[in-house]
N, C-alpha and C positions, 0 to 999 in steps of 0.2 A: 724433614728436619727443619726446625726453625732456629735461627741464631739471633741473639741480641748482643750487640757490640757496644761496649761502654769504654770511654777513654778519659783519663785524667792526666793533667800536667803536673800534679803534685798530690800530696796526701792531706792537704788542708781540709778537704771535705770527705775524707775517707777513701777507701779503696773503690775503684771503678765498679767492681762486681757488687758492692754493697748498694749500688744505686738500683739494682733489680730487686725492689721491695716486693712484699706479698701483693700489694695493690698493682704493681707493674706486672707481676706474674699473672694475676687474674686478667688484666687487660690483654696481655699477649695471648693467653689461652683463649679468650673470647675471639680475638682476631683470627687466630689459627683455626678455630672451629668454623668461623664464617668462611674463611678461605677454602677449607676442606669440604664444606657443604656446597659451596658454589661450584667447585671443580669435581664434585662427586667422588671424593677421596676418603669418605668416612670409614671405609673398610680397611684403610691402611694405617699402620702404626705411625706415630709421630714422636719426636723427641725435641726437647728444648735445651739448646746449648747456650752458654754465655761466654763471650770472649771479653776479657778485661785487658786493657792496654794502659800502662802507665809509663812514665819516662824517668829514667835514671841517668844522670849526666848527659842528657840530651838524646839518649838512645831508648827506643821503645822496648818495653818488656811485656811480652804477651803471655797471658795465662788463658787456657781453654778449659772450661768446666763442662764436660759432657754430661748430658742428662741432668742438667742443673736443678730442675724442679719438675714435680709431677703435675701433669695436666689437670689433676683433680684439685689443685690448690685454689 
């Protein structure tokens, strides 16, 4: 499993999860493939989760998106 964590202090630039764009997904997928190739884990399944953190009244609000995107992206 691979996890991308994004945090935002406000919503001026959108939700934190929105920062995981298709281009970012492609880059993460390429890095995961390199990692799995290096460690000989190509026969194992993998999943990409995104953790989004934003703050409301100074308190963190955490959202977890399991299997957020397909590795074929």
